[in-house]
C-alpha positions as CSV (number, residue, x, y, z in Angstrom):
1,M,176.5,138.7,29.7
2,R,175.2,135.7,27.7
3,V,173.8,132.5,29.1
4,E,173.1,129.5,26.9
5,I,171.0,126.6,28.3
6,F,171.3,123.6,26.2
7,D,168.7,120.9,25.5
8,V,170.3,117.7,26.9
9,G,167.1,115.9,27.6
10,H,166.9,114.7,31.2
11,G,170.1,116.4,32.2
12,Q,171.7,119.8,32.4
13,C,174.4,121.8,30.6
14,A,174.6,125.6,30.5
15,V,177.3,128.1,29.7
16,I,177.6,131.7,31.1
17,K,179.9,134.0,29.2
18,S,180.9,137.2,31.0
19,P,181.6,140.5,29.3
20,N,185.4,139.9,29.7
21,G,185.1,136.7,27.8
22,R,185.4,134.2,30.7
23,R,183.2,131.1,30.5
24,L,181.5,129.2,33.3
25,M,179.9,125.9,32.3
26,V,177.2,124.5,34.6
27,D,177.3,120.7,34.4
28,C,178.2,118.7,31.4
29,G,175.2,116.5,30.4
30,A,174.8,115.3,26.8
31,R,171.9,114.3,24.6
32,L,171.4,111.1,22.5
33,R,168.0,111.2,20.9
34,D,166.4,110.1,17.6
35,G,169.7,109.1,16.1
36,R,171.4,112.5,16.9
37,Y,173.9,113.5,19.5
38,W,175.0,116.7,21.2
39,S,177.7,117.0,23.9
40,P,179.6,120.0,25.4
41,S,182.9,118.5,24.6
42,L,182.1,118.5,20.9
43,H,180.3,121.9,20.9
44,F,183.2,123.6,22.7
45,G,185.9,121.3,21.4
46,G,189.4,122.8,21.8
47,Q,188.0,125.9,23.6
48,R,188.7,127.1,27.1
49,I,186.1,126.7,29.9
50,D,187.4,128.8,32.8
51,V,185.2,127.1,35.4
52,L,183.3,123.8,35.1
53,A,180.8,123.7,37.9
54,L,179.4,120.3,38.7
55,L,176.2,120.9,40.6
56,N,175.2,117.2,40.9
57,L,177.4,114.1,40.6
58,D,174.8,111.9,38.9
59,E,175.3,110.8,35.3
60,D,172.7,113.2,33.7
61,H,174.8,116.1,35.0
62,I,178.4,114.7,34.4
63,C,178.2,112.0,31.7
64,N,180.5,114.0,29.4
65,F,183.1,114.8,32.1
66,G,185.8,112.5,30.9
67,F,185.5,113.9,27.3
68,M,185.5,117.5,28.7
69,L,188.9,116.8,30.3
70,T,190.5,115.6,27.1
71,G,188.5,117.7,24.5
72,T,188.5,121.2,26.1
73,K,190.7,123.4,28.2
74,I,189.4,123.5,31.7
75,G,190.8,126.0,34.1
76,H,189.0,125.1,37.3
77,I,186.5,122.5,38.4
78,L,184.0,123.3,41.1
79,S,181.9,120.8,43.1
80,N,180.7,120.2,46.6
81,P,184.0,120.2,48.6
82,T,182.7,117.9,51.3
83,V,182.3,115.1,48.7
84,G,185.7,113.4,48.1
85,V,186.6,110.0,46.6
86,D,185.5,108.0,49.7
87,E,182.2,109.9,50.0
88,L,181.5,109.5,46.3
89,R,182.1,105.8,46.5
90,S,179.8,105.4,49.4
91,I,177.1,107.4,47.6
92,K,177.6,105.3,44.4
93,K,177.9,102.0,46.2
94,D,175.7,100.4,43.5
95,G,178.1,101.4,40.8
96,M,179.4,104.4,38.9
97,G,178.6,105.5,35.4
98,P,181.3,106.7,33.1
99,G,181.0,110.3,34.2
100,A,181.3,109.5,37.9
101,Q,184.2,107.1,37.2
102,A,186.0,109.9,35.3
103,F,185.3,112.4,38.2
104,A,186.5,109.9,40.8
105,S,189.7,109.4,38.8
106,W,190.2,113.2,38.4
107,M,189.9,113.6,42.2
108,T,192.9,111.4,42.8
109,H,195.0,113.6,40.4
110,P,197.5,116.0,42.0
111,F,195.6,118.9,40.4
112,K,192.8,118.3,42.9
113,A,195.2,118.9,45.8
114,A,196.1,122.4,44.7
115,P,193.2,123.8,42.6
116,M,193.7,127.1,40.9
117,P,191.8,130.1,42.2
118,V,188.5,130.9,40.6
119,P,189.1,133.2,37.6
120,D,188.0,136.8,37.6
121,F,184.6,137.1,35.8
122,G,184.8,140.9,35.8
123,P,181.4,142.5,36.5
124,V,179.7,139.1,36.8
125,R,179.4,137.9,40.4
126,I,179.2,134.1,41.0
127,W,178.7,132.4,44.3
128,W,177.2,129.2,45.6
129,Y,175.9,127.2,48.6
130,Y,175.9,123.6,49.5
131,N,174.9,121.1,52.2
132,R,177.7,119.2,53.9
133,F,178.0,115.5,53.4
134,V,177.0,113.8,56.7
135,R,177.0,110.0,56.8
136,G,173.5,108.6,57.6
137,M,171.9,112.0,57.1
138,V,172.9,114.1,54.1
139,N,174.5,111.4,52.1
140,E,173.0,111.2,48.6
141,T,173.8,113.3,45.5
142,N,170.6,115.3,45.1
143,N,170.7,117.1,48.5
144,L,174.4,117.6,48.1
145,S,173.9,119.7,45.0
146,L,175.5,123.1,44.6
147,V,173.0,126.0,44.3
148,L,174.8,128.5,42.1
149,F,174.0,132.2,41.8
150,V,175.0,134.4,38.8
151,E,174.5,138.1,39.0
152,Y,175.3,140.9,36.5
153,A,174.0,144.5,36.4
154,G,171.2,143.7,38.8
155,F,170.1,140.6,36.9
156,K,170.2,137.4,38.9
157,L,170.0,133.7,37.7
158,V,169.9,130.7,40.0
159,F,170.8,127.1,39.1
160,S,169.6,124.6,41.7
161,G,171.0,121.2,40.7
162,D,168.9,118.3,41.8
163,M,168.1,119.7,45.3
164,E,165.1,118.0,46.9
165,K,162.7,119.3,49.6
166,T,164.8,118.0,52.5
167,G,167.9,119.7,51.1
168,W,166.0,123.0,50.6
169,H,165.0,123.0,54.2
170,Y,168.6,122.6,55.3
171,M,169.6,125.5,52.9
172,L,166.9,127.8,54.3
173,R,168.4,127.7,57.7
174,S,171.1,130.0,56.4
175,P,170.3,133.7,56.5
176,A,172.9,134.4,53.8
177,F,171.2,131.9,51.5
178,R,167.8,133.4,52.1
179,A,169.1,136.9,51.4
180,S,170.7,135.7,48.2
181,L,167.4,134.6,46.9
182,F,166.0,138.2,46.8
183,G,165.8,139.7,43.4
184,T,166.1,136.5,41.4
185,N,165.0,137.0,37.8
186,I,165.3,133.4,36.5
187,F,165.2,130.2,38.5
188,V,166.3,127.0,36.9
189,A,164.1,124.4,38.7
190,S,165.7,121.7,40.8
191,H,165.7,118.1,39.8
192,H,164.5,118.9,36.3
193,G,161.3,120.3,37.6
194,R,160.3,116.9,39.2
195,R,157.9,116.9,42.1
196,N,160.5,115.9,44.7
197,G,162.4,119.1,44.0
198,Q,159.4,121.3,44.9
199,C,159.6,123.3,48.1
200,A,156.9,125.8,48.8
201,E,158.8,127.4,51.7
202,L,161.6,128.3,49.2
203,F,159.3,130.7,47.3
204,E,158.4,132.6,50.5
205,W,161.8,134.3,50.0
206,F,161.6,135.3,46.3
207,R,159.4,135.4,43.3
208,P,161.3,135.0,40.0
209,E,160.0,136.3,36.7
210,I,160.3,133.0,34.9
211,I,161.3,129.4,35.7
212,I,163.2,127.2,33.4
213,I,163.1,123.4,33.5
214,S,165.8,121.2,31.8
215,D,164.2,117.8,31.2
216,D,163.2,115.2,28.6
217,D,159.8,114.3,27.2
218,K,157.1,113.7,29.9
219,Q,157.0,110.1,31.0
220,Y,155.9,110.3,34.6
221,D,153.3,112.1,36.7
222,S,156.1,113.6,38.8
223,Q,156.9,115.8,35.8
224,E,153.5,117.5,35.8
225,T,154.7,120.5,37.8
226,G,154.4,123.4,35.3
227,D,151.3,124.8,36.9
228,W,152.8,124.6,40.4
229,Y,155.8,126.6,39.4
230,A,153.8,129.1,37.2
231,Q,151.9,130.1,40.3
232,R,155.1,131.1,42.0
233,C,156.6,133.4,39.4
234,M,155.6,136.8,37.8
235,G,155.9,135.9,34.2
236,A,158.2,137.3,31.5
237,V,158.1,138.1,27.8
238,V,160.1,135.8,25.5
239,V,161.6,137.2,22.3
240,A,160.2,134.4,20.2
241,D,156.7,135.6,20.9
242,P,156.6,139.0,22.6
243,T,152.8,139.1,22.6
244,Q,152.8,136.1,25.1
245,R,153.8,136.2,28.7
246,R,155.5,133.0,29.8
247,Y,155.9,131.7,33.3
248,V,157.7,128.4,32.7
249,M,159.9,127.3,29.8
250,T,161.2,123.8,29.3
251,T,163.9,122.4,27.1
252,R,161.5,119.6,26.1
253,R,159.1,122.2,24.6
254,D,161.3,125.1,23.8
255,G,164.7,123.4,23.1
256,S,167.9,125.3,23.9
257,M,167.6,128.9,25.1
258,Q,169.7,132.0,25.2
259,I,169.6,134.9,27.7
260,D,171.3,138.1,26.9
261,V,171.8,140.7,29.6
262,K,172.8,144.3,28.9
263,P,175.0,146.5,31.1
264,D,171.8,148.4,32.2
265,G,170.4,145.1,33.6
266,S,167.7,144.6,30.9
267,W,167.6,141.1,29.5
268,T,166.0,139.0,26.7
269,L,165.2,135.3,26.6
270,R,164.7,133.4,23.4
271,P,164.9,129.8,22.1
272,I,167.8,129.0,19.8
273,Q,168.8,126.3,17.4
274,V,172.1,124.5,18.2
275,A,174.1,122.3,15.9
276,D,174.2,118.6,16.7
277,W,175.6,115.5,15.1
278,P,174.0,112.4,13.6
279,V,175.1,109.0,14.9
280,T,175.6,107.3,11.5
281,P,178.0,104.4,11.6
282,P,178.1,102.2,8.5
283,Q,176.5,99.4,10.6
284,R,174.1,99.7,13.5
285,S,173.7,97.1,16.1
286,Q,170.7,96.8,18.6
287,P,171.7,99.0,21.6
288,T,172.6,97.0,24.6
289,S,174.5,97.7,27.8
290,G,178.2,98.6,27.0
291,I,178.2,98.0,23.2
292,G,180.9,98.9,20.7
293,L,180.2,99.6,17.1
294,L,183.3,99.3,14.9
295,S,186.5,101.1,16.0
296,Q,185.0,104.6,15.7
297,F,181.9,104.4,17.9
298,G,181.3,103.3,21.5
299,L,178.2,103.6,23.7
300,G,178.0,102.7,27.4
301,Y,174.8,102.8,29.5
302,D,174.6,102.8,33.3
303,S,171.3,101.3,34.3
304,A,171.6,102.4,37.9
305,S,171.7,106.1,37.0
306,S,170.1,106.1,33.6
307,G,173.3,107.7,32.3
308,F,175.3,107.1,29.2
309,G,178.8,107.7,27.8
310,L,179.4,108.0,24.1
311,G,182.6,108.2,22.0
312,L,182.4,109.2,18.3
313,G,185.1,109.1,15.7
314,K,185.4,112.2,13.5
315,R,184.3,110.5,10.3
316,F,180.9,110.0,11.8
317,L,180.5,113.6,12.9
318,Q,178.6,115.7,10.5
319,P,177.4,118.9,12.3
320,R,173.9,120.2,11.6
321,T,174.3,124.0,11.4
322,G,172.0,126.4,13.0
323,E,171.9,129.5,15.1
324,S,174.1,129.4,18.2
């Protein structure tokens, strides 16, 4: 089994490829930084994604959703089933970004009424938990995140969306959820490692080897959580420097990462270089909310969610090669 965790700044996108070739994508965030762009719809353009799991319905997790629908072949879309169009609109009463708008539009499509069964991932077991939407109580996107478990040959990886402490407390009421935590090797920290995703009680039930944080450059004190998480895991060796034991890895420091798991359950973790694209239109305007540059380039920014949507014409896409 191979797992790729992509550097999308303050967001999330990862892909699990099972030994039988099936692909599960976890969220579809994108990155626009320093004049360069990466998105899952470009990276996997024209390819099949058997399941797209949307752990959180904020823009940093789903900003590329509309382009994924048109640019890739998606077999199944997974999200919290208690959040429908009406619930999403009540959550996003201050406005939706392009990703949320595309998701709301998709939910009204007949395909939503009769979704296909989740594909067979062979020896890879995938399951998830979620809190139910309750008006006035559990009614905001973070605590409605899916918590997704991936297990293969005794190796277990957990993605936790943007779950916050209150949501974790609801989750921990479930004996099945608590039991699922046992034996976790890698835990992807909730809410990009931010302080409001910390829950000490959660780590009474498991002690992972390493914790991964998907986040952008440090801007706030709430991001200073590396030491807190390091105290709650055992540490693991990373291929890039096998002489050093790592407890926390972050996309802001380590970039994109790859986990390879063998049939005997042994696994390796290493940083990787992933091709991206420069944003190089002939003319560049000062970025403002909802701008358009020529007919081949469009950028939209949602100030409420700090999310963006970007469209690029092919003549502006010059991939930077690298290891993938």
